[in-house]
N, CA, C and O atoms as a Tinker XYZ file with bonds, in Angstrom:
   336  protein
     1  N    -16.104000    0.512000   23.591000    73     2
     2  CA   -16.555000   -0.222000   22.501000    64     1     3
     3  C    -16.431000    0.688000   21.137000    63     2     4     5
     4  O    -16.728000    1.879000   21.218000    81     3
     5  N    -16.071000    0.231000   20.102000    73     3     6
     6  CA   -15.830000    1.131000   18.975000    64     5     7
     7  C    -17.189000    1.468000   18.212000    63     6     8     9
     8  O    -17.987000    0.575000   17.924000    81     7
     9  N    -17.386000    2.698000   17.928000    73     7    10
    10  CA   -18.458000    3.002000   17.220000    64     9    11
    11  C    -18.486000    2.393000   15.680000    63    10    12    13
    12  O    -17.408000    2.198000   15.117000    81    11
    13  N    -19.586000    2.131000   15.085000    73    11    14
    14  CA   -19.860000    1.969000   13.862000    64    13    15
    15  C    -18.928000    2.895000   12.802000    63    14    16    17
    16  O    -18.329000    2.453000   11.822000    81    15
    17  N    -18.960000    4.089000   13.192000    73    15    18
    18  CA   -18.362000    5.131000   12.455000    64    17    19
    19  C    -16.873000    4.952000   12.174000    63    18    20    21
    20  O    -16.463000    5.005000   11.015000    81    19
    21  N    -15.946000    4.713000   13.343000    73    19    22
    22  CA   -14.815000    4.670000   13.577000    64    21    23
    23  C    -14.428000    2.948000   12.627000    63    22    24    25
    24  O    -13.365000    2.829000   12.018000    81    23
    25  N    -15.327000    1.952000   12.665000    73    23    26
    26  CA   -14.676000    0.823000   11.940000    64    25    27
    27  C    -14.931000    1.226000   10.538000    63    26    28    29
    28  O    -14.009000    0.911000    9.786000    81    27
    29  N    -15.888000    1.811000   10.000000    73    27    30
    30  CA   -16.150000    2.308000    8.696000    64    29    31
    31  C    -14.874000    3.243000    8.358000    63    30    32    33
    32  O    -14.296000    3.040000    7.290000    81    31
    33  N    -14.490000    4.085000    9.075000    73    31    34
    34  CA   -13.454000    5.151000    8.838000    64    33    35
    35  C    -12.043000    4.321000    8.495000    63    34    36    37
    36  O    -11.168000    4.659000    7.698000    81    35
    37  N    -12.090000    3.191000    9.299000    73    35    38
    38  CA   -10.640000    2.380000    9.014000    64    37    39
    39  C    -10.560000    1.735000    7.732000    63    38    40    41
    40  O     -9.510000    1.601000    7.103000    81    39
    41  N    -12.059000    1.211000    7.238000    73    39    42
    42  CA   -11.785000    0.417000    5.861000    64    41    43
    43  C    -12.014000    1.313000    4.841000    63    42    44    45
    44  O    -11.797000    0.934000    3.690000    81    43
    45  N    -12.459000    2.567000    5.070000    73    43    46
    46  CA   -12.462000    3.505000    4.001000    64    45    47
    47  C    -11.133000    4.264000    3.886000    63    46    48    49
    48  O    -10.776000    4.814000    2.845000    81    47
    49  N    -10.508000    4.257000    4.891000    73    47    50
    50  CA    -8.780000    5.034000    4.798000    64    49    51
    51  C     -8.146000    3.597000    3.913000    63    50    52    53
    52  O     -7.515000    3.758000    2.869000    81    51
    53  N     -8.401000    2.275000    4.463000    73    51    54
    54  CA    -7.757000    1.383000    3.834000    64    53    55
    55  C     -7.879000    1.083000    2.240000    63    54    56    57
    56  O     -7.032000    0.681000    1.442000    81    55
    57  N     -9.095000    1.389000    2.092000    73    55    58
    58  CA    -9.486000    1.344000    0.448000    64    57    59
    59  C     -9.015000    2.345000   -0.265000    63    58    60    61
    60  O     -8.690000    2.075000   -1.421000    81    59
    61  N     -8.852000    3.748000    0.218000    73    59    62
    62  CA    -8.430000    5.067000   -0.361000    64    61    63
    63  C     -7.086000    4.746000   -0.315000    63    62    64    65
    64  O     -6.607000    5.439000   -1.213000    81    63
    65  N     -6.056000    4.019000    0.266000    73    63    66
    66  CA    -4.733000    4.261000    0.444000    64    65    67
    67  C     -4.440000    3.223000   -0.561000    63    66    68    69
    68  O     -3.557000    3.458000   -1.386000    81    67
    69  N     -5.211000    1.867000   -0.596000    73    67    70
    70  CA    -4.950000    0.785000   -1.704000    64    69    71
    71  C     -5.343000    1.173000   -3.147000    63    70    72    73
    72  O     -4.873000    0.579000   -4.117000    81    71
    73  N     -6.370000    2.365000   -3.271000    73    71    74
    74  CA    -6.812000    2.781000   -4.812000    64    73    75
    75  C     -5.554000    3.532000   -5.128000    63    74    76    77
    76  O     -4.942000    3.335000   -6.177000    81    75
    77  N     -5.031000    4.703000   -3.892000    73    75    78
    78  CA    -4.265000    5.656000   -4.384000    64    77    79
    79  C     -2.831000    5.019000   -4.743000    63    78    80    81
    80  O     -2.198000    5.522000   -5.671000    81    79
    81  N     -2.298000    3.915000   -4.026000    73    79    82
    82  CA    -1.116000    3.544000   -4.453000    64    81    83
    83  C     -1.053000    2.600000   -5.568000    63    82    84    85
    84  O     -0.032000    2.567000   -6.255000    81    83
    85  N     -2.008000    1.855000   -5.809000    73    83    86
    86  CA    -2.344000    1.263000   -7.277000    64    85    87
    87  C     -2.389000    2.207000   -8.243000    63    86    88    89
    88  O     -1.577000    2.124000   -9.165000    81    87
    89  N     -3.253000    3.174000   -8.215000    73    87    90
    90  CA    -2.979000    4.304000   -9.270000    64    89    91
    91  C     -1.621000    4.906000   -9.478000    63    90    92    93
    92  O     -1.177000    5.268000  -10.568000    81    91
    93  N     -1.095000    4.967000   -8.490000    73    91    94
    94  CA     0.352000    5.800000   -8.554000    64    93    95
    95  C      1.365000    4.761000   -9.046000    63    94    96    97
    96  O      2.223000    5.101000   -9.861000    81    95
    97  N      1.293000    3.407000   -8.543000    73    95    98
    98  CA     1.973000    2.485000   -9.383000    64    97    99
    99  C      1.761000    2.070000  -10.841000    63    98   100   101
   100  O      2.644000    1.644000  -11.585000    81    99
   101  N      0.292000    2.277000  -11.192000    73    99   102
   102  CA     0.012000    2.206000  -12.617000    64   101   103
   103  C      0.412000    3.248000  -13.579000    63   102   104   105
   104  O      0.634000    3.029000  -14.770000    81   103
   105  N      0.497000    4.466000  -12.960000    73   103   106
   106  CA     1.084000    5.785000  -13.572000    64   105   107
   107  C      2.470000    5.431000  -13.777000    63   106   108   109
   108  O      2.905000    5.374000  -14.927000    81   107
   109  N      3.242000    5.176000  -12.736000    73   107   110
   110  CA     4.699000    4.760000  -12.641000    64   109   111
   111  C      4.842000    4.140000  -13.744000    63   110   112   113
   112  O      5.533000    4.645000  -14.629000    81   111
   113  N      4.247000    2.971000  -13.914000    73   111   114
   114  CA     4.298000    1.847000  -14.915000    64   113   115
   115  C      4.190000    2.647000  -16.419000    63   114   116   117
   116  O      5.038000    2.427000  -17.283000    81   115
   117  N      3.266000    3.425000  -16.604000    73   115   118
   118  CA     2.592000    3.659000  -17.887000    64   117   119
   119  C      3.889000    4.975000  -18.312000    63   118   120   121
   120  O      4.394000    4.959000  -19.434000    81   119
   121  N      4.244000    5.894000  -17.413000    73   119   122
   122  CA     5.270000    6.758000  -17.515000    64   121   123
   123  C      6.644000    6.375000  -17.824000    63   122   124   125
   124  O      7.377000    6.896000  -18.665000    81   123
   125  N      6.969000    5.164000  -16.855000    73   123   126
   126  CA     8.403000    4.677000  -16.727000    64   125   127
   127  C      9.253000    4.679000  -18.052000    63   126   128   129
   128  O     10.481000    4.738000  -17.988000    81   127
   129  N      8.421000    4.597000  -19.547000    73   127   130
   130  CA     9.811000    4.683000  -20.417000    64   129   131
   131  C      9.897000    5.935000  -21.004000    63   130   132   133
   132  O     10.685000    6.076000  -21.939000    81   131
   133  N      9.155000    6.968000  -20.582000    73   131   134
   134  CA     9.454000    8.273000  -20.846000    64   133   135
   135  C     10.112000    9.205000  -19.943000    63   134   136   137
   136  O     10.706000   10.211000  -20.330000    81   135
   137  N      9.978000    8.805000  -18.591000    73   135   138
   138  CA    10.586000    9.319000  -17.446000    64   137   139
   139  C     11.314000    8.347000  -16.517000    63   138   140   141
   140  O     10.864000    8.058000  -15.409000    81   139
   141  N     12.301000    7.921000  -16.940000    73   139   142
   142  CA    13.146000    6.471000  -16.146000    64   141   143
   143  C     13.022000    6.929000  -14.428000    63   142   144   145
   144  O     12.669000    5.986000  -13.720000    81   143
   145  N     13.198000    7.875000  -13.900000    73   143   146
   146  CA    13.446000    8.042000  -12.547000    64   145   147
   147  C     12.144000    7.524000  -11.937000    63   146   148   149
   148  O     12.212000    6.976000  -10.837000    81   147
   149  N     10.973000    7.648000  -12.547000    73   147   150
   150  CA     9.529000    7.271000  -11.998000    64   149   151
   151  C      9.368000    5.741000  -11.812000    63   150   152   153
   152  O      8.433000    5.305000  -11.140000    81   151
   153  N     10.235000    4.957000  -12.377000    73   151   154
   154  CA    10.234000    3.584000  -12.257000    64   153   155
   155  C     10.956000    3.013000  -10.994000    63   154   156   157
   156  O     10.674000    1.910000  -10.524000    81   155
   157  N     12.082000    3.998000  -10.388000    73   155   158
   158  CA    12.778000    3.274000   -9.406000    64   157   159
   159  C     11.842000    3.183000   -8.307000    63   158   160   161
   160  O     10.873000    3.920000   -8.122000    81   159
   161  N     12.252000    2.133000   -7.539000    73   159   162
   162  CA    11.482000    1.971000   -6.163000    64   161   163
   163  C     12.254000    1.686000   -5.418000    63   162   164   165
   164  O     13.306000    1.132000   -5.738000    81   163
   165  N     11.877000    2.041000   -4.028000    73   163   166
   166  CA    12.826000    1.411000   -2.639000    64   165   167
   167  C     11.756000    0.430000   -2.215000    63   166   168   169
   168  O     10.556000    0.688000   -2.113000    81   167
   169  N     12.573000   -1.167000   -1.892000    73   167   170
   170  CA    11.952000   -1.973000   -1.517000    64   169   171
   171  C     11.947000   -2.013000    0.372000    63   170   172   173
   172  O     12.963000   -1.884000    1.055000    81   171
   173  N     10.690000   -2.202000    0.854000    73   171   174
   174  CA    10.731000   -1.873000    2.244000    64   173   175
   175  C      9.940000   -3.105000    2.863000    63   174   176   177
   176  O      9.072000   -3.511000    2.090000    81   175
   177  N     10.009000   -3.714000    3.909000    73   175   178
   178  CA     9.290000   -4.828000    4.613000    64   177   179
   179  C     10.428000   -5.697000    5.263000    63   178   180   181
   180  O     11.547000   -5.387000    5.673000    81   179
   181  N      9.742000   -6.908000    5.214000    73   179   182
   182  CA    10.390000   -8.195000    5.781000    64   181   183
   183  C     10.075000   -9.286000    4.768000    63   182   184   185
   184  O      9.020000   -9.481000    4.164000    81   183
   185  N     11.396000  -10.053000    4.708000    73   183   186
   186  CA    11.177000  -11.418000    4.293000    64   185   187
   187  C     10.191000  -12.469000    4.761000    63   186   188   189
   188  O      9.835000  -12.448000    5.939000    81   187
   189  N      9.726000  -13.384000    3.931000    73   187   190
   190  CA     8.651000  -14.377000    4.728000    64   189   191
   191  C      9.362000  -15.312000    5.488000    63   190   192   193
   192  O     10.416000  -15.869000    5.178000    81   191
   193  N      8.858000  -15.408000    6.265000    73   191   194
   194  CA     9.261000  -16.477000    7.415000    64   193   195
   195  C      8.006000  -17.417000    7.955000    63   194   196   197
   196  O      6.809000  -17.152000    8.058000    81   195
   197  N      8.673000  -18.491000    8.227000    73   195   198
   198  CA     7.596000  -19.945000    8.489000    64   197   199
   199  C      7.653000  -19.944000    9.833000    63   198   200   201
   200  O      8.749000  -19.855000   10.385000    81   199
   201  N      6.441000  -20.048000   10.588000    73   199   202
   202  CA     6.491000  -20.784000   12.105000    64   201   203
   203  C      5.711000  -22.054000   11.866000    63   202   204   205
   204  O      4.582000  -22.071000   11.375000    81   203
   205  N      6.505000  -23.285000   12.309000    73   203   206
   206  CA     5.954000  -24.585000   12.199000    64   205   207
   207  C      5.449000  -25.037000   13.466000    63   206   208   209
   208  O      6.322000  -25.236000   14.311000    81   207
   209  N      4.249000  -25.252000   13.816000    73   207   210
   210  CA     3.961000  -25.577000   15.435000    64   209   211
   211  C      3.314000  -27.146000   15.120000    63   210   212   213
   212  O      2.296000  -27.421000   15.755000    81   211
   213  N      3.830000  -28.146000   14.211000    73   211   214
   214  CA     3.666000  -29.579000   14.184000    64   213   215
   215  C      2.364000  -29.579000   13.574000    63   214   216   217
   216  O      2.260000  -30.231000   12.535000    81   215
   217  N      1.186000  -28.881000   14.081000    73   215   218
   218  CA    -0.132000  -29.217000   13.310000    64   217   219
   219  C     -0.594000  -28.061000   12.724000    63   218   220   221
   220  O     -1.768000  -28.056000   12.352000    81   219
   221  N      0.156000  -26.977000   12.547000    73   219   222
   222  CA    -0.292000  -25.759000   11.796000    64   221   223
   223  C      1.092000  -25.098000   11.211000    63   222   224   225
   224  O      2.096000  -24.940000   11.906000    81   223
   225  N      1.020000  -24.841000   10.228000    73   223   226
   226  CA     2.227000  -24.055000    9.549000    64   225   227
   227  C      1.734000  -22.812000    9.338000    63   226   228   229
   228  O      0.658000  -22.735000    8.745000    81   227
   229  N      2.391000  -21.616000    9.763000    73   227   230
   230  CA     2.137000  -20.237000    9.322000    64   229   231
   231  C      3.356000  -19.560000    8.743000    63   230   232   233
   232  O      4.487000  -19.585000    9.227000    81   231
   233  N      2.951000  -18.924000    7.590000    73   231   234
   234  CA     4.016000  -18.023000    6.912000    64   233   235
   235  C      3.654000  -16.447000    7.102000    63   234   236   237
   236  O      2.475000  -16.113000    7.227000    81   235
   237  N      4.464000  -15.710000    7.116000    73   235   238
   238  CA     3.897000  -14.368000    7.082000    64   237   239
   239  C      5.028000  -13.540000    6.545000    63   238   240   241
   240  O      6.180000  -13.888000    6.804000    81   239
   241  N      4.749000  -12.263000    5.676000    73   239   242
   242  CA     5.791000  -11.775000    5.193000    64   241   243
   243  C      5.264000  -10.466000    4.670000    63   242   244   245
   244  O      4.054000  -10.273000    4.556000    81   243
   245  N      6.162000   -9.574000    4.353000    73   243   246
   246  CA     5.277000   -8.092000    3.805000    64   245   247
   247  C      6.560000   -7.588000    2.951000    63   246   248   249
   248  O      7.669000   -7.534000    3.483000    81   247
   249  N      6.370000   -7.261000    1.737000    73   247   250
   250  CA     7.140000   -6.128000    0.943000    64   249   251
   251  C      6.283000   -5.223000    0.069000    63   250   252   253
   252  O      5.200000   -5.487000   -0.453000    81   251
   253  N      6.938000   -4.187000    0.024000    73   251   254
   254  CA     6.332000   -3.083000   -0.641000    64   253   255
   255  C      7.208000   -2.394000   -1.406000    63   254   256   257
   256  O      8.264000   -2.017000   -0.898000    81   255
   257  N      6.938000   -2.140000   -2.641000    73   255   258
   258  CA     7.803000   -1.201000   -3.643000    64   257   259
   259  C      7.300000   -0.009000   -3.654000    63   258   260   261
   260  O      6.226000    0.221000   -4.209000    81   259
   261  N      8.113000    1.054000   -2.949000    73   259   262
   262  CA     7.545000    2.584000   -2.646000    64   261   263
   263  C      8.126000    3.401000   -3.719000    63   262   264   265
   264  O      9.345000    3.406000   -3.546000    81   263
   265  N      7.849000    3.995000   -4.601000    73   263   266
   266  CA     8.187000    4.863000   -5.760000    64   265   267
   267  C      7.787000    6.385000   -5.585000    63   266   268   269
   268  O      7.226000    6.762000   -4.556000    81   267
   269  N      8.041000    7.101000   -6.449000    73   267   270
   270  CA     7.781000    8.507000   -6.360000    64   269   271
   271  C      6.181000    8.744000   -6.513000    63   270   272   273
   272  O      5.565000    9.465000   -5.728000    81   271
   273  N      5.559000    8.054000   -7.622000    73   271   274
   274  CA     4.291000    8.177000   -7.805000    64   273   275
   275  C      3.242000    7.226000   -6.955000    63   274   276   277
   276  O      2.065000    7.430000   -6.659000    81   275
   277  N      3.983000    6.278000   -6.718000    73   275   278
   278  CA     3.217000    5.405000   -5.648000    64   277   279
   279  C      2.847000    6.117000   -4.091000    63   278   280   281
   280  O      1.834000    5.931000   -3.416000    81   279
   281  N      3.917000    6.902000   -3.816000    73   279   282
   282  CA     4.050000    7.638000   -2.387000    64   281   283
   283  C      3.076000    8.794000   -2.946000    63   282   284   285
   284  O      2.383000    9.298000   -2.063000    81   283
   285  N      2.923000    9.219000   -4.015000    73   283   286
   286  CA     2.158000   10.438000   -4.190000    64   285   287
   287  C      0.735000   10.096000   -4.155000    63   286   288   289
   288  O     -0.156000   10.752000   -3.617000    81   287
   289  N      0.616000    8.881000   -4.856000    73   287   290
   290  CA    -1.000000    8.307000   -4.720000    64   289   291
   291  C     -1.431000    7.983000   -3.416000    63   290   292   293
   292  O     -2.616000    8.112000   -3.109000    81   291
   293  N     -0.479000    7.523000   -2.523000    73   291   294
   294  CA    -1.012000    7.027000   -0.981000    64   293   295
   295  C     -1.232000    8.366000   -0.695000    63   294   296   297
   296  O     -2.424000    8.564000   -0.459000    81   295
   297  N     -0.335000    9.663000   -0.605000    73   295   298
   298  CA    -0.810000   10.791000   -0.156000    64   297   299
   299  C     -1.945000   11.257000   -0.526000    63   298   300   301
   300  O     -2.630000   11.832000    0.320000    81   299
   301  N     -2.416000   11.126000   -1.858000    73   299   302
   302  CA    -3.533000   11.770000   -2.259000    64   301   303
   303  C     -4.824000   11.016000   -1.647000    63   302   304   305
   304  O     -5.880000   11.609000   -1.425000    81   303
   305  N     -4.607000    9.550000   -1.384000    73   303   306
   306  CA    -5.688000    8.607000   -0.845000    64   305   307
   307  C     -5.855000    9.072000    0.154000    63   306   308   309
   308  O     -7.068000    9.200000    0.321000    81   307
   309  N     -5.046000    9.589000    1.358000    73   307   310
   310  CA    -5.005000   10.158000    2.443000    64   309   311
   311  C     -5.525000   11.234000    2.580000    63   310   312   313
   312  O     -6.260000   11.320000    3.563000    81   311
   313  N     -5.388000   12.437000    1.727000    73   311   314
   314  CA    -5.942000   13.873000    1.667000    64   313   315
   315  C     -7.296000   13.486000    1.032000    63   314   316   317
   316  O     -8.082000   14.382000    1.338000    81   315
   317  N     -7.856000   12.643000    0.358000    73   315   318
   318  CA    -9.252000   12.371000    0.094000    64   317   319
   319  C     -9.943000   11.985000    1.376000    63   318   320   321
   320  O    -11.000000   12.465000    1.785000    81   319
   321  N     -9.133000   10.958000    2.019000    73   319   322
   322  CA    -9.818000   10.417000    3.494000    64   321   323
   323  C    -10.170000   11.655000    4.359000    63   322   324   325
   324  O    -11.280000   11.834000    4.862000    81   323
   325  N     -9.194000   12.422000    4.470000    73   323   326
   326  CA    -9.330000   13.756000    5.363000    64   325   327
   327  C    -10.503000   14.662000    4.942000    63   326   328   329
   328  O    -11.144000   15.178000    5.857000    81   327
   329  N    -10.916000   14.957000    3.486000    73   327   330
   330  CA   -11.680000   15.765000    3.051000    64   329   331
   331  C    -13.021000   15.024000    3.131000    63   330   332   333
   332  O    -14.019000   15.660000    2.792000    81   331
   333  N    -13.153000   13.851000    3.509000    73   331   334
   334  CA   -14.745000   13.129000    3.523000    64   333   335
   335  C    -15.309000   13.648000    4.634000    63   334   336
   336  O    -16.459000   13.337000    4.946000    81   335
């Protein structure tokens, strides 16, 4: 049975990674006109696909644009999580 601390830790990690990724992406957009290579991203993920079950339709997909500052933000978020 998972403990409360492990469940809390997962959500804290997810929140810190989200905040770090968003902050890195925002910094890349702000600095992009001055340092053009910061705007370049690699798209990873898979295209959306649809599963039709006649009574329900499910569409799943995931794409992520990973740039230099976005990756740095994710790493900083993980580092902060490890320090807490």
